[in-house]
C-alpha positions in Angstrom: -25.9 -127.9 116.9 -25.5 -129.4 120.4 -24.4 -133.0 120.7 -27.9 -134.0 121.9 -29.6 -132.7 118.9 -28.8 -135.6 116.4 -29.8 -138.2 119.0 -33.0 -136.5 119.9 -33.8 -135.8 116.3 -33.3 -139.5 115.2 -35.4 -140.6 118.2 -38.1 -138.0 117.3 -38.2 -139.2 113.6 -38.6 -142.8 114.8 -41.3 -142.0 117.3 -43.1 -139.7 114.7 -43.2 -142.7 112.3 -44.5 -145.0 115.1 -47.1 -142.4 116.1 -48.3 -142.1 112.5 -48.4 -145.9 112.0 -49.7 -147.2 115.4 -51.5 -144.1 116.9 -50.5 -145.0 120.5 -52.1 -143.3 123.4 -48.9 -143.1 125.5 -45.1 -143.5 124.8 -43.2 -144.2 128.0 -39.4 -143.4 128.2 -37.7 -145.9 130.5 -34.3 -147.3 131.2 -31.3 -145.2 130.3 -33.5 -142.7 128.4 -34.8 -141.4 131.8 -31.4 -140.2 132.6 -31.2 -138.0 129.5 -34.8 -137.0 129.2 -34.2 -133.3 130.1 -31.8 -133.0 127.3 -33.6 -135.1 124.7 -37.3 -134.4 125.3 -37.4 -130.8 123.9 -35.8 -132.1 120.6 -37.9 -135.2 120.4 -41.1 -133.2 121.0 -40.2 -130.6 118.3 -39.5 -133.3 115.7 -42.7 -135.1 116.6 -44.7 -131.8 116.2 -43.0 -131.3 112.9 -43.4 -134.9 111.4 -46.4 -136.6 113.0 -49.9 -136.4 111.8 -51.9 -133.9 113.9 -54.7 -136.2 115.0 -52.2 -139.0 115.9 -49.9 -136.5 117.6 -52.6 -134.9 119.7 -53.7 -138.2 121.3 -50.1 -139.5 122.0 -48.7 -138.6 125.4 -44.9 -138.7 126.0 -44.1 -139.6 129.7 -41.1 -140.7 131.7 -41.2 -144.0 133.5 -41.9 -143.6 137.2 -39.2 -146.0 138.2 -36.7 -144.6 135.8 -33.8 -147.0 135.0 -35.2 -149.5 137.5 -38.5 -150.1 135.5 -37.4 -153.4 134.2 -36.4 -154.8 137.6 -39.7 -153.5 139.1 -41.6 -155.2 136.3 -39.8 -158.5 137.1 -40.6 -158.1 140.8 -44.3 -157.4 139.9 -44.5 -160.6 137.9 -43.1 -162.7 140.7 -45.5 -161.1 143.2 -48.4 -161.7 140.9 -47.5 -165.4 140.4 -47.0 -166.0 144.2 -50.2 -164.1 145.2 -52.4 -165.7 142.6 -51.1 -169.3 143.1 -49.6 -169.5 146.7 -50.3 -173.2 146.9 -47.8 -173.8 144.0 -45.0 -172.8 146.4 -46.1 -175.1 149.2 -45.3 -178.8 149.4 -48.6 -180.7 149.7 -48.5 -182.8 152.8 -50.3 -183.4 156.0 -48.2 -180.5 157.5 -50.2 -178.0 155.3 -53.5 -179.2 156.8 -52.0 -178.7 160.3 -50.8 -175.1 159.6 -47.1 -176.0 159.2 -46.4 -175.4 155.5 -43.0 -176.1 153.9 -41.8 -173.8 151.2 -40.3 -175.5 148.2 -38.4 -174.4 145.2 -40.2 -171.9 142.8 -42.0 -173.6 139.9 -40.4 -173.8 136.5 -42.9 -171.3 135.1 -40.7 -168.6 136.6 -37.4 -169.2 134.7 -35.9 -165.9 135.8 -35.6 -167.1 139.4 -34.0 -170.5 138.8 -30.7 -171.0 140.5 -27.6 -171.1 138.4 
């Protein structure tokens, strides 16, 4: 039994239980799992085929995150972009300069705690 088999087996058992309980359409492997997906996925898929209910298993898709181990960082950046683009005036000091086309950028609002200075 290769070293990867126990890890893949336990992940497969856990995922099969989640597939049976929640019936997800997609399961995305991200973070550090993307680095080992070539080794783990065959074992995980075999255990899921063995343990998950057929109708739940057939609708669940196992995919690897597009951004790999940077997925969390990319999600954080997307959150900031969304906030800035949806409320650009919250980043600009309201003064007469704004009306004249000379905006002053101020600190990010407290609604973005991840970006506060330490």
